C-alpha positions as CSV (number, residue, x, y, z in Angstrom):
1,M,-212.2,-24.6,-149.9
2,C,-212.1,-22.7,-153.1
3,A,-210.4,-22.9,-156.3
4,H,-206.8,-22.1,-156.2
5,G,-205.6,-18.9,-157.4
6,P,-202.0,-16.9,-157.1
7,V,-201.2,-15.7,-153.1
8,S,-200.6,-12.0,-153.2
9,G,-197.4,-10.7,-153.8
10,K,-197.4,-9.1,-150.0
11,D,-198.4,-12.3,-148.6
12,L,-195.4,-14.2,-150.6
13,S,-193.0,-11.9,-149.7
14,L,-194.1,-12.3,-145.9
15,I,-193.7,-16.0,-146.4
16,E,-190.5,-15.8,-147.6
17,G,-189.2,-13.4,-144.9
18,F,-190.6,-15.8,-142.7
19,A,-189.1,-18.8,-144.4
20,D,-185.4,-16.7,-144.6
21,A,-185.8,-16.1,-141.0
22,L,-186.2,-19.6,-139.6
23,W,-183.4,-20.8,-141.9
24,M,-181.0,-17.8,-140.2
25,E,-182.1,-18.5,-136.6
26,R,-182.6,-22.5,-136.8
27,G,-181.2,-23.8,-139.8
28,L,-184.5,-25.8,-140.8
29,S,-184.2,-28.3,-144.0
30,R,-185.0,-27.3,-147.2
31,N,-188.0,-30.0,-146.8
32,T,-189.1,-28.4,-143.3
33,L,-189.1,-25.0,-144.7
34,Q,-191.2,-26.1,-148.1
35,A,-193.5,-27.4,-146.0
36,Y,-194.0,-24.7,-144.0
37,Q,-194.1,-21.9,-147.2
38,S,-196.9,-24.5,-148.2
39,D,-198.9,-24.6,-145.5
40,L,-199.0,-20.7,-145.2
41,R,-199.8,-20.7,-149.0
42,K,-202.8,-22.4,-148.4
43,L,-204.0,-20.5,-145.6
44,A,-203.6,-17.0,-147.6
45,L,-205.3,-18.6,-150.6
46,W,-208.0,-19.7,-148.3
47,L,-207.9,-15.9,-146.1
48,E,-208.5,-14.6,-149.6
49,C,-211.8,-17.0,-149.9
50,R,-212.9,-15.4,-147.4
51,G,-212.2,-11.7,-148.1
52,C,-209.5,-11.1,-145.7
53,T,-206.9,-8.5,-146.4
54,G,-204.1,-10.9,-146.3
55,L,-201.9,-13.4,-144.0
56,L,-201.6,-10.0,-141.7
57,G,-205.6,-9.6,-141.6
58,A,-206.3,-12.5,-139.9
59,D,-207.6,-12.7,-136.3
60,R,-208.3,-15.8,-134.2
61,A,-211.9,-16.7,-135.1
62,D,-210.3,-17.0,-139.0
63,L,-207.5,-19.4,-137.8
64,L,-210.2,-21.4,-136.0
65,A,-212.6,-21.7,-139.0
66,F,-209.4,-23.1,-141.1
67,L,-208.6,-26.0,-138.7
68,A,-212.5,-26.6,-138.1
69,E,-212.6,-27.1,-141.8
70,Q,-209.7,-29.2,-142.1
71,S,-211.4,-31.4,-139.7
72,I,-214.6,-31.5,-142.1
73,R,-212.7,-32.4,-144.7
74,R,-211.1,-35.0,-142.3
75,V,-207.7,-33.8,-142.5
76,K,-205.6,-36.1,-140.0
77,A,-205.4,-34.3,-136.7
78,R,-201.2,-34.4,-136.9
79,S,-201.8,-32.2,-140.1
80,S,-204.0,-29.9,-138.1
81,A,-201.1,-29.8,-135.6
82,R,-198.7,-29.0,-137.8
83,F,-200.8,-25.9,-139.2
84,L,-201.2,-24.7,-136.3
85,S,-197.4,-24.9,-135.3
86,C,-196.2,-23.4,-138.4
87,F,-199.2,-20.4,-138.1
88,R,-198.1,-20.0,-133.9
89,Q,-194.3,-19.5,-135.4
90,F,-195.0,-17.6,-138.3
91,Y,-197.7,-14.9,-136.5
92,Q,-195.0,-15.0,-133.3
93,Y,-192.2,-14.1,-135.7
94,S,-194.5,-11.1,-137.2
95,V,-195.3,-9.5,-133.7
96,R,-191.8,-9.9,-132.9
97,E,-191.0,-8.4,-136.2
98,G,-193.3,-5.8,-135.5
99,L,-195.7,-6.4,-138.7
100,L,-198.3,-7.7,-136.0
101,A,-199.4,-5.9,-132.4
102,K,-201.3,-9.3,-131.3
103,D,-200.4,-13.0,-132.1
104,P,-203.7,-14.2,-133.5
105,T,-203.1,-17.8,-132.6
106,T,-203.3,-17.0,-128.8
107,G,-205.1,-19.3,-127.1
108,I,-205.9,-21.7,-130.0
109,D,-205.3,-25.3,-128.2
110,A,-203.4,-28.0,-130.3
111,P,-206.1,-30.9,-131.5
112,K,-205.0,-34.1,-129.3
113,L,-203.1,-36.9,-131.5
114,G,-204.8,-39.7,-129.7
115,R,-202.1,-42.0,-128.2
116,P,-201.3,-45.0,-130.1
117,L,-202.6,-48.2,-128.7
118,P,-200.9,-50.3,-126.8
119,K,-199.7,-53.7,-128.4
120,S,-201.1,-56.5,-125.7
121,L,-201.1,-60.3,-126.6
122,T,-204.6,-62.6,-126.5
123,E,-205.2,-64.9,-123.3
124,S,-204.0,-67.9,-125.4
125,E,-200.6,-66.5,-126.6
126,V,-199.9,-65.1,-122.6
127,V,-199.9,-68.6,-122.0
128,A,-198.1,-69.7,-124.6
129,L,-195.4,-67.2,-123.6
130,L,-195.6,-68.6,-119.6
131,N,-195.1,-72.0,-120.7
132,A,-192.2,-71.5,-122.8
133,P,-189.1,-71.2,-120.3
134,L,-187.7,-75.0,-119.5
135,V,-188.2,-74.9,-115.6
136,D,-186.2,-77.8,-115.0
137,D,-183.7,-75.3,-115.8
138,P,-182.7,-72.6,-112.7
139,E,-182.6,-69.7,-115.3
140,G,-185.6,-71.1,-116.6
141,F,-187.7,-71.5,-113.4
142,R,-186.6,-68.0,-112.6
143,D,-187.8,-66.6,-116.3
144,R,-191.3,-68.4,-115.8
145,V,-191.5,-67.0,-112.1
146,M,-191.1,-63.6,-113.6
147,L,-193.3,-64.1,-116.4
148,E,-195.8,-65.0,-113.8
149,V,-195.4,-62.0,-111.8
150,L,-195.4,-59.5,-114.2
151,Y,-198.3,-61.0,-115.6
152,A,-200.2,-61.2,-112.3
153,T,-199.2,-57.9,-111.4
154,G,-198.9,-55.4,-114.3
155,L,-195.7,-54.1,-112.8
156,R,-193.4,-52.5,-115.0
157,V,-190.3,-54.3,-116.0
158,S,-188.2,-52.1,-114.2
159,E,-190.2,-52.3,-110.8
160,L,-189.8,-56.1,-111.5
161,V,-186.2,-56.4,-111.7
162,G,-185.8,-54.0,-109.1
163,L,-187.6,-56.1,-106.7
164,Q,-186.6,-56.7,-103.0
165,L,-187.1,-59.6,-100.8
166,G,-188.2,-57.8,-97.7
167,Q,-190.9,-56.0,-100.8
168,I,-193.0,-59.4,-101.2
169,G,-195.6,-60.1,-98.3
170,I,-195.9,-64.2,-99.2
171,N,-198.3,-64.5,-96.1
172,Q,-200.4,-61.6,-96.6
173,G,-200.1,-62.6,-100.6
174,L,-199.1,-59.0,-101.8
175,V,-195.8,-57.1,-103.3
176,R,-194.9,-53.6,-102.1
177,I,-193.9,-51.1,-105.1
178,I,-192.6,-48.2,-105.1
179,G,-193.2,-46.7,-108.6
180,K,-193.0,-43.4,-110.1
181,G,-193.1,-40.5,-108.0
182,D,-192.0,-42.8,-105.0
183,K,-195.6,-43.7,-104.5
184,E,-195.9,-46.4,-102.8
185,R,-198.6,-49.4,-103.8
186,L,-199.7,-52.8,-102.6
187,V,-200.6,-55.1,-105.8
188,P,-202.0,-58.9,-105.1
189,L,-200.1,-61.6,-107.0
190,G,-203.2,-63.7,-107.0
191,E,-203.0,-67.7,-106.3
192,E,-200.8,-69.0,-109.5
193,A,-197.9,-66.4,-109.2
194,L,-198.2,-66.9,-105.6
195,D,-197.6,-70.5,-106.0
196,W,-194.6,-70.0,-108.8
197,L,-192.7,-67.5,-106.6
198,Q,-193.3,-69.6,-103.0
199,R,-191.7,-72.5,-104.8
200,F,-189.0,-70.3,-106.5
201,L,-188.1,-68.3,-102.9
202,S,-187.6,-72.0,-101.6
203,R,-185.5,-73.5,-103.6
204,G,-185.1,-72.4,-107.2
205,R,-183.6,-69.3,-105.9
206,E,-180.8,-70.9,-104.1
207,M,-179.8,-73.0,-107.1
208,L,-179.6,-70.0,-109.2
209,L,-177.4,-68.5,-106.6
210,D,-175.4,-71.1,-105.7
211,G,-174.4,-70.1,-102.0
212,Q,-173.7,-66.3,-103.0
213,Q,-175.5,-63.4,-101.5
214,C,-178.1,-61.2,-103.2
215,S,-181.4,-59.3,-102.0
216,A,-182.7,-59.3,-105.4
217,V,-185.8,-61.3,-105.8
218,F,-184.9,-62.4,-109.4
219,P,-180.9,-62.7,-109.6
220,T,-178.5,-63.7,-112.1
221,R,-175.9,-66.8,-111.8
222,R,-173.6,-64.4,-110.8
223,G,-175.5,-63.2,-107.7
224,A,-176.5,-59.9,-109.2
225,A,-179.8,-58.3,-109.9
226,M,-181.2,-58.7,-113.3
227,T,-181.0,-55.6,-115.8
228,R,-184.2,-54.8,-117.5
229,Q,-182.1,-55.2,-120.8
230,A,-181.4,-59.1,-120.0
231,F,-184.8,-60.0,-119.3
232,W,-186.1,-58.1,-122.4
233,Y,-184.1,-59.9,-123.9
234,R,-185.2,-63.4,-122.2
235,I,-188.8,-62.2,-123.1
236,K,-187.9,-62.1,-126.4
237,K,-186.2,-65.3,-126.7
238,H,-189.1,-66.8,-124.9
239,A,-191.3,-65.5,-127.2
240,L,-190.1,-67.3,-130.0
241,T,-190.1,-70.4,-128.6
242,A,-193.8,-69.7,-127.8
243,G,-194.1,-68.9,-131.7
244,I,-195.6,-65.3,-131.3
245,I,-194.4,-63.5,-134.4
246,K,-196.0,-60.1,-133.4
247,P,-194.2,-57.3,-132.4
248,L,-193.4,-57.3,-129.0
249,S,-192.7,-54.6,-126.1
250,P,-191.0,-54.5,-122.8
251,H,-194.5,-53.8,-121.5
252,T,-196.3,-56.1,-123.5
253,L,-197.4,-58.4,-120.2
254,R,-198.7,-54.9,-118.1
255,H,-200.5,-54.1,-121.2
256,A,-201.9,-57.8,-121.4
257,F,-202.6,-57.5,-117.4
258,A,-204.8,-54.0,-118.0
259,T,-206.5,-55.1,-120.8
260,H,-207.5,-58.7,-119.5
261,L,-208.5,-57.2,-116.4
262,L,-210.9,-55.0,-118.4
263,D,-212.2,-57.8,-120.7
264,H,-213.1,-59.9,-117.5
265,G,-215.3,-56.7,-116.2
266,A,-212.7,-55.3,-113.6
267,D,-213.3,-51.3,-113.0
268,L,-211.3,-48.9,-114.5
269,R,-210.3,-46.9,-111.4
270,V,-209.1,-50.6,-109.9
271,V,-206.6,-51.4,-113.1
272,Q,-205.6,-47.8,-112.7
273,M,-204.7,-48.5,-108.7
274,L,-202.7,-51.6,-109.9
275,L,-200.9,-50.0,-112.6
276,G,-200.0,-47.3,-110.5
277,H,-200.8,-44.5,-112.3
278,S,-201.3,-41.2,-111.2
279,D,-203.9,-39.8,-113.6
280,L,-207.1,-42.1,-114.9
281,S,-206.5,-40.9,-118.1
282,T,-203.8,-42.4,-118.8
283,T,-205.5,-45.9,-117.8
284,Q,-208.5,-45.1,-120.1
285,I,-206.6,-46.2,-123.2
286,Y,-206.7,-49.8,-122.4
287,T,-210.5,-49.5,-122.5
288,H,-210.1,-48.8,-126.3
289,V,-208.0,-51.9,-126.4
290,A,-210.9,-53.7,-124.7
291,R,-213.5,-51.8,-127.0
292,E,-211.5,-52.8,-130.2
293,R,-211.3,-56.6,-129.5
294,L,-214.8,-57.2,-128.6
295,S,-215.2,-55.3,-132.0
296,N,-213.6,-57.4,-134.1
297,L,-214.8,-60.6,-131.9
298,H,-218.6,-59.0,-132.8
299,A,-217.6,-58.6,-136.3
300,K,-215.9,-62.3,-137.0
301,H,-218.9,-64.2,-135.2
302,H,-222.3,-62.5,-135.4
303,P,-224.3,-63.3,-138.3
304,R,-224.3,-59.5,-139.2
305,G,-221.3,-58.7,-138.6
């Protein structure tokens, strides 16, 4: 970018008029308005360096070049997205006010903001978490089975607590899930989780219900299905017992399920089916988690890492 200089009086007037309109129409805060004005002043100065006749003289190619330069200068994607949002609003305002015939931001896509990587647990941390509940206690026994099933299947917590007896196929070793959009999927339980579940259904569940009737696979002592909030509270309690201090989310074991499958060579499309993702791009984020872990292991253990 060329050296900073004063923004032309015409552009300053346009920017101030735009900020006044935003304040009147949307009641934006002083800080937000100042940020918009700052972004537009940067664009105005940049355009001046290119020989453009002010903000209203910019075309689509000029704006794309400005955003491209931000990328070259390693400006974060989130900042570039903010620039474009500001410019889009400014030029829409200019068209609305009759200052321009056409909006030059039309057809310019916002930069992709990369989704945050999901927090996961190492395999040893998962083992510690699974071992944390006291299985001599009916509630602890239930919690252990829920954690085993959650890690073995990658279910959403809402799917787990909503499981009904009719959805469990013990002989087939499968659980039938109705996920988002009422889409059905069959998920294998695996030997370990199936063994825990069989033992719970044969004796632990009856001890917990104490004669009460409930169709939920994992009931509470009150004879009702457990809520997501209650189970999340119990996960945090068991994580504390296991000595896990990293931040957890209700989907932590679901993330661990997906990440560990990929770590051990599972096909991405299989993981997509097991998780119930309608779009493969949603599942692909787990490849970044696995790749990041491999990079860390390489850096730690390779002699030239």
